N, C-alpha and C positions, 0 to 999 in steps of 0.2 A: 504494500500500500504506500502511495506517495505521501510525503509529509503534508501536502495541501489537503489531500483526502482525509488523512487522519485528523488534521486540525478541524476540518468541517464536521466530522463525526463527533469529536470530543466537545466542540462548542455547543452542540445540541444538548449535551449533558452538563453544561456549566464548567467544562474543563478546558484549559488552555495549555498549549505546548510551545515552549521557546526552544528553537534549535540552536545548540551550541556546538563548538568544535569538538568538545570532549563528550558530547552526548546531548540528551534532551532534558529540559526541566518542565515538569507538569505542575500546574498550579490552578487554584480556583479563586483568584483574587477578586474577580467580579462578583462571584457568588458570596464571598465573605462580606463585601460591602452591602450586598442585598439583604443578607440575614441580619447584619448589624442594624440596618435601617428598619427592617421589619419588626425587630424586637426592641426598638427604641434605644439602642446602645451605640449609635453612630458617633456620639460625642462623649462616650464613657471614658473613664480613666483606665489606661491599660495596666496590666500587671505582668510579672515575669514568669509565673508558673501557673499551670492550668488547674491544679487542685491543692486544697489545704492539707498540709501534712500534720498539723497539730490536733486535728479533730477528725472523727470518723462519721460518715453519713450512716444513719440508721432509720428504721421505721419509727416515726414519732407520732403516735396516735393522739397525743395531747397538743401537738403543735398546730398552728393555723394552716388550713388547707388553701391550696392555690388552684387556679383554673387548670383542670386536667387536660383540656383540649389544647390550650396554649402551651402547656408544658410538653406535651407529646410532640407538638409541632417543632418546638425548640430542640428537643432531643433528636428528633428525626433529621432536622437540618444539620445538626452537629455530626450525626452518624454518617450522613452523606459527605460531609467535609473531610471525614477520616480517609477518604479515597486519596487525598493528596497531603494529608496532615497526620501521619502515623503518630506524631508526638502527643496527640490528644486522645488516642484510642483508649488508653486506660481510664482516663478521667471520664470520657463519654460512656464507657462500659459501666462505671460505678453509678452514674446518674440514671442509666437505663434501667436499673433495678427497681426504680420507684415510680413506674409509669401508672400503676393502678390508682394509688391515692397519694399524689405528690404533695409535699408540705413546703412551707416557706424555706426551710434550710436547703431542700433539694433544688428549688428554683434559684436560690442564691448561688449554689454550687454550679448549676448549669450556666448561669450568666457569667460566672467567674471564668469559665472556659472561653466564652466569647470575648471577654475582656483580654484574656491572654492572646487569643487569636488576633485581635486588633493590634496589639503591641508587637506581634511578630509577623504580621502580614506584609512582608517586603514586596512592594508592588512590582519590582523588577530588581535583578541583581546587577548593580552598576559595577562596571569594570574599572572605573576611575572616579576621582572626585569631580572631574569635569562633567562626566555623565550624570553623576548623582545630583549635581546642582542644576543641570539641564532638565532632568526629570522633575525635580522639585519646582523649577521655574515654570514648567507646564502646569502643574497643579495650581501654582499661584496665579498663572495667567487665566485659568478657568474661573477662579474666584473673582479676579479683576473684571473679567467680561460680565460675570453675573452682577457684580456690584454696579458696573456702569449701566446695565439695563435697569436695575432697581432705581438708581438715581435719576435716570431719564424719565422713568414712570412717575417719580415724585416731583418732576419739573425742576430738578436741580441743574445749575449751570456746571458744565464740566470742561476742564482743560483737555485738549486733545493734541497729540496722542496721550493715552494714559501711561504714566511712568511706572516701570517695574524695576525695583532696585535689586541687584544681584551682586554678591561679593566674590564672584569667580569670573575672571576675564575670559578664560577659555570657553566657559559655558555661554557667555555672551557672543563670542565669535562664532561658536557652533550654531547658535540660533540666527545670527545675522547673515552668515555666509553659506549659501546653497552649495558652494564648491566643496564644503566640508562633508559632503554626502558619504565619501569613502570612510570617514572616521565615525559615522553615525548610522551606517546602514544596518547594523545589527540591533539598533534600538527599535523597540516596537513602534509601529506607525503612529499609534495614538499619542505618543509622547512628542510628536513633531507639531502639535497644535500651536505651541509657542512660536515656532518658526513662521507658521501661516499668519499669525496675528502681527508679527513684526513686519513681514513682507507686505501685508495689506495696509500698514501704517496705523493700525488700531492701537498697538502697544509699542512703547519705546523702552528699550532696555538701558538702564543706567548703572554704571559701576559704582558700588558702594564699598569703600575701604573697610577693612575689619574694625578699625578704631571708631568708625561711625555707625557700626551695625548695632542698633538699639535692641534688636531681637535677641542678641546674645544673652541678655538678662533673663530671658524666658526659657532658654534652652540649655544652659550649662552653668556649672559652678564657677564663680569668678572671685578673684582676689578683691579684698575690701576696697582698695582705691578705684579699681575698675567698676566694681558694683556701685559705689557711691557716685561715680561719674555718670553712669547710665541712668541711675535713679534721678539724678539732677536733670539730665536731658529729657527725661520723661515727665518732668514737672511734679515729681512726688516728694 
């Protein structure tokens, strides 16, 4: 079977395949986003492991009951996700024992698995920091386009083109220069959305030096002087 035929067949089952030089990577990242959204966890805080080790799930007749139908749907979704995520198989197996009369603790455990999946759902394996920034830039561009539409609906005046700040010059060059196709042809097509927006003039990419990157205060631990500097710039 050709890779294109295999891809088409798998897509029908919410599976995706990325062809690499050393093999293929199968993932269900689109499906992950769908179930996170379906169960109201798209904005949840992620965690580093799928199950609690300090306590054991048991039948709890005195505990509050939860919607059995919703619980079964959640467990079923997680069981299907096990096709590409064997790291959650044990945890999903445990919560599957309580399908008959699920209780609050069982639902919390099931949602914990989703929180873990969210934190480990790498949307693609980037081969360099340039590619990682390029892919992250595409996600930011999607949000920027949505915000632009929202502001226009609210009759707000907008400066055009919209400016998107990125702290990686290589990623900016990759988005601006179509000649760089040879360097980016292995990146999934959907991540080239940012290039389309730049070429159409809708978005302008602006280099943001690390020292001016206010977002650092939200994403990493900082030394006191740097932390206080960013806090001051944020007006806090």
